[in-house]
C-alpha positions in Angstrom: -102.9 -59.5 15.5 -99.2 -60.2 15.1 -96.1 -58.5 16.6 -94.6 -57.9 13.3 -97.8 -56.3 12.3 -98.0 -54.1 15.2 -94.3 -52.6 14.9 -95.1 -52.6 11.0 -98.3 -50.1 12.1 -96.3 -48.1 14.5 -93.0 -47.7 12.1 -95.4 -46.8 9.3 -97.1 -43.9 11.3 -94.3 -42.4 12.6 -92.8 -42.2 9.4 -95.7 -40.7 7.9 -95.7 -38.4 10.9 -92.1 -37.5 9.9 -92.7 -36.8 6.5 -95.8 -34.6 7.1 -94.0 -32.2 9.3 -90.8 -32.0 7.3 -92.1 -29.0 5.0 -93.1 -27.1 8.0 -89.7 -27.7 10.0 -87.9 -26.3 6.8 -90.0 -23.3 6.9 -89.7 -22.3 10.2 -87.1 -20.6 12.4 -84.7 -18.5 10.0 -85.4 -19.9 6.6 -87.4 -16.9 5.5 -85.1 -14.4 7.3 -82.1 -15.9 5.3 -83.9 -15.8 1.8 -84.8 -12.3 2.6 -81.4 -11.5 3.5 -80.0 -12.7 0.5 -82.7 -12.0 -2.0 -81.6 -10.2 -5.2 -78.2 -9.7 -4.1 -75.3 -12.5 -5.1 -73.4 -13.8 -2.0 -69.8 -13.8 -1.9 -67.1 -14.6 0.4 -64.7 -11.9 1.3 -61.0 -12.1 -0.3 -58.7 -12.2 2.3 -56.3 -9.5 3.4 -53.4 -8.6 1.0 -50.5 -10.6 1.5 -52.3 -13.3 3.1 -53.1 -16.7 1.8 -56.5 -18.7 2.9 -55.2 -22.0 4.3 -57.8 -23.7 5.8 -61.8 -23.4 6.3 -63.5 -24.8 9.5 -67.4 -24.6 9.2 -69.5 -25.0 12.3 -68.1 -22.2 14.4 -70.3 -21.3 17.0 -70.4 -18.6 20.0 -72.7 -17.6 22.5 -72.8 -15.9 26.0 -75.4 -18.1 27.6 -74.2 -20.6 28.0 -70.5 -19.6 27.0 -69.6 -21.3 24.0 -66.5 -20.5 21.8 -64.6 -21.7 18.8 -60.7 -22.3 19.7 -58.3 -22.8 16.9 -54.9 -23.9 17.5 -52.0 -23.7 14.8 -48.4 -25.2 14.6 -45.9 -23.3 12.1 -44.3 -26.2 10.1 -42.9 -24.0 7.8 -39.1 -23.1 7.6 -39.8 -19.2 8.1 -41.6 -17.2 10.7 -45.2 -16.1 10.0 -48.1 -14.0 10.5 -51.5 -16.3 11.7 -54.6 -14.8 11.1 -58.0 -16.0 12.4 -61.6 -14.7 10.8 -64.8 -15.5 12.2 -68.0 -15.1 10.2 -71.3 -15.7 10.7 -73.6 -18.0 8.7 -74.0 -15.4 5.7 -70.2 -14.8 5.6 -70.3 -11.5 7.3 -67.0 -10.9 9.2 -67.5 -10.8 12.9 -64.2 -10.5 13.6 -60.4 -11.3 13.3 -57.1 -11.4 15.2 -53.3 -11.6 13.9 -50.3 -13.3 15.7 -46.5 -13.9 14.8 -45.9 -17.4 14.7 -42.5 -18.4 14.9 -41.0 -21.8 13.3 -42.2 -24.7 15.5 -44.4 -22.5 17.8 -48.2 -23.1 18.5 -50.8 -20.4 19.1 -54.5 -20.4 20.0 -56.9 -17.7 18.9 -60.8 -18.1 20.4 -63.5 -17.0 18.9 -66.1 -15.8 21.3 -66.0 -16.3 25.3 -62.6 -17.0 26.8 -62.2 -20.8 27.5 -61.3 -22.3 31.0 -59.5 -24.9 29.2 -57.1 -23.0 27.2 -54.8 -20.0 27.7 -55.5 -18.3 24.5 -52.9 -16.0 22.8 -55.8 -13.8 21.5 -59.4 -13.3 21.1 -62.0 -12.4 18.9 -65.2 -10.9 20.3 -67.9 -11.0 17.9 -70.9 -8.5 18.0 -73.4 -11.1 18.3 -73.8 -15.1 18.7 -72.5 -16.9 15.8 -74.6 -20.0 14.8 -73.6 -22.3 11.6 -70.8 -20.2 10.8 -67.2 -20.8 9.8 -63.6 -19.6 10.9 -60.9 -19.4 8.5 -56.8 -19.4 9.2 -54.7 -17.2 6.9 -51.0 -16.9 7.0 -48.3 -14.7 5.6 -46.1 -15.8 4.2 -45.6 -19.5 5.7 -47.8 -22.0 4.2 -47.2 -25.1 6.1 -49.3 -24.9 9.3 -50.8 -27.7 10.9 -54.3 -26.3 12.6 -57.3 -27.9 14.6 -60.4 -26.0 15.7 -63.2 -27.0 18.0 -66.3 -26.0 19.6 -66.6 -26.3 23.7 -68.0 -25.4 26.7 -66.2 -22.0 27.5 -66.9 -22.3 31.2 -65.6 -25.4 32.5 -62.4 -27.2 32.9 -62.9 -30.2 31.8 -65.4 -28.9 29.2 -69.2 -30.3 29.2 -68.7 -30.7 25.7 -66.2 -30.3 22.9 -66.8 -31.0 19.3 -64.0 -31.1 17.0 -64.6 -29.3 13.3 -63.3 -30.5 10.4 -61.2 -28.4 8.0 -61.0 -28.0 4.4 -58.4 -26.2 2.2 -59.2 -22.7 0.6 -60.4 -25.3 -2.4 -63.0 -26.8 -0.4 -61.1 -29.9 -0.2 -61.0 -32.2 2.9 
């Protein structure tokens, strides 16, 4: 028996195993809960508060207590006027878990953290969700300025330097990257 044939048989067996297990994996752990939670009701994303405009959405937000994980958002005001910066944290089903607002002066950068305070940053405000957030999102709002430069990351809240840090991609309010 040739090595090529042996590798082919092993690879084919692995692929068949993955394909056979895929339907079981998609049904396990939370799929039924999500379907039950949304059955019969249309989903909606909450409207922004009066006067605020949604500038960015960062999918992939995560918070937890053990181990301590936080989502940290930093924004700089590049507009020609002072503004109020608002951060909202949502769970996977668009349930608002908390929000915070801060004044943001021209040229100033502020940090708001969702979850445990991080050892890496000195945040200006904290949002403490009622429960852990997994596969959630944060959204950045402003009133009245529209030119904010923002980034977000999920990171190990307990260590400096963090054991891990993952940058989140941002999207406009219209879903554009």
